[in-house]
C-alpha positions in Angstrom: 28.2 -22.7 -38.9 24.8 -22.6 -40.5 21.9 -21.4 -38.6 18.7 -22.4 -39.4 15.7 -20.1 -39.8 11.8 -20.8 -39.8 9.8 -20.7 -42.4 7.3 -18.7 -41.1 6.4 -16.4 -37.8 3.1 -16.4 -36.2 1.4 -13.1 -36.0 -2.2 -12.6 -34.6 -4.0 -16.3 -35.5 -2.3 -15.8 -38.9 1.5 -17.0 -40.3 3.7 -15.1 -42.2 6.7 -15.6 -44.4 9.1 -13.6 -46.7 11.1 -14.7 -50.0 11.6 -14.0 -53.3 9.3 -13.5 -56.6 7.8 -16.7 -56.7 7.7 -18.7 -60.2 4.9 -20.5 -61.0 6.3 -23.9 -58.9 6.6 -21.5 -55.9 3.4 -20.7 -56.5 1.6 -24.1 -56.7 4.0 -25.0 -53.4 2.8 -22.4 -51.4 -1.1 -23.2 -51.8 -0.1 -26.7 -51.3 1.3 -25.3 -47.5 -1.7 -23.6 -46.7 -1.0 -19.9 -47.6 -3.9 -18.4 -48.8 -2.0 -14.8 -49.5 0.7 -13.5 -52.1 1.6 -9.7 -50.5 3.6 -8.5 -53.4 5.6 -5.1 -52.6 7.2 -4.6 -55.7 5.7 -0.9 -57.6 4.2 -1.7 -60.7 7.0 -0.5 -63.2 8.8 -3.8 -61.0 6.6 -6.5 -61.6 5.6 -8.8 -63.8 2.7 -8.0 -65.3 1.0 -11.6 -65.3 2.4 -12.3 -61.5 -1.2 -11.4 -59.7 -3.0 -14.0 -62.4 -0.2 -16.7 -62.2 -1.1 -16.2 -58.2 -5.0 -16.4 -58.8 -4.7 -19.6 -61.0 -2.4 -21.3 -58.2 -5.3 -20.9 -55.4 -4.0 -17.6 -53.6 -5.5 -14.3 -53.2 -3.2 -11.6 -54.7 -2.5 -8.2 -52.1 -0.5 -6.0 -54.0 1.6 -3.7 -51.2 3.9 -1.5 -53.1 5.6 1.1 -52.1 9.7 2.3 -52.4 12.0 2.8 -49.7 11.9 6.6 -50.4 8.4 6.0 -49.1 9.8 5.8 -45.2 11.0 9.3 -45.6 7.9 11.1 -47.1 5.5 11.8 -44.4 2.7 11.9 -47.0 3.6 8.1 -47.9 3.2 6.8 -44.8 -0.6 6.7 -45.1 -0.2 3.9 -47.8 1.9 1.8 -44.9 -0.5 2.7 -42.7 -3.3 1.0 -44.6 -0.9 -2.0 -45.8 -0.6 -2.5 -42.1 -4.1 -2.5 -41.5 -5.2 -5.0 -44.1 -2.5 -7.4 -43.0 -3.6 -7.4 -39.5 -7.2 -8.1 -41.0 -5.9 -10.7 -42.8 -3.6 -12.3 -40.0 -6.7 -12.0 -37.5 -8.9 -14.3 -39.8 -6.3 -16.3 -40.1 -4.7 -16.1 -42.9 -1.2 -17.1 -43.9 0.7 -14.6 -45.9 4.1 -15.1 -48.2 5.0 -11.4 -48.9 7.7 -11.0 -51.5 9.8 -8.1 -52.9 13.2 -7.6 -54.6 16.4 -9.4 -54.4 17.6 -7.0 -51.9 14.3 -8.2 -49.6 14.3 -4.8 -47.8 10.9 -3.2 -48.2 9.1 -6.8 -47.4 11.7 -7.0 -44.0 10.6 -3.4 -43.0 6.8 -4.4 -43.5 7.0 -7.9 -41.6 9.2 -5.7 -39.2 6.4 -3.0 -39.3 3.5 -6.0 -38.7 5.7 -7.1 -35.6 5.5 -3.9 -33.8 2.1 -4.0 -34.7 1.9 -7.1 -32.8 3.0 -5.2 -30.2 6.7 -6.6 -30.0 9.3 -4.7 -29.0 11.9 -3.7 -31.1 14.5 -6.2 -30.5 12.0 -9.2 -30.1 10.6 -7.9 -34.2 14.2 -7.7 -35.1 14.8 -11.2 -34.0 11.6 -12.2 -35.4 12.3 -10.6 -38.8 15.7 -12.3 -39.0 14.4 -15.7 -38.4 13.0 -15.8 -41.4 15.5 -13.7 -43.9 19.3 -14.6 -41.5 22.0 -11.8 -42.9 19.5 -10.3 -45.6 18.0 -8.7 -42.2 21.7 -7.8 -41.3 21.7 -5.7 -44.9 19.1 -3.5 -43.6 20.1 -0.3 -42.5 19.7 0.7 -39.2 18.2 3.6 -39.9 15.5 2.7 -42.4 14.9 0.3 -39.4 14.4 3.3 -36.5 12.7 5.0 -39.3 9.9 2.2 -39.5 10.0 2.3 -35.3 9.3 5.8 -35.1 7.1 6.7 -37.8 3.1 6.9 -36.4 2.1 3.8 -38.5 -0.4 2.8 -35.8 -2.4 5.9 -35.5 
């Protein structure tokens, strides 16, 4: 049986979706669907150099949110995640429609979205379900330890 998934979730007054690295056609489709931003969780060594300008040419605002999974283990790097959450939260309160992406595993954008849902006041189980509604089985591939690390981080203070 195939489970259908949501295109986006509502947070504050905005909407959030997750997906793969967008090509030019996907960028135009996002803009046509009313998306205002694309958020990239890839680091500078992982990202295609022309992607930010191609996103802007499609009429989307580029939001760079680079982090590695090791950041979850390094207290010194949590300040970046805190800044990303604050920035995304501000955008979603405007309201914005944001498409977040990372690599093929989607782990980083899943974890960032999970943290946003927790920041919006959802319980851990509700946040997990909200992110699962976007990604399906990819969410099940995220390690419990990573989800717990995000839930137990002081990212909101």
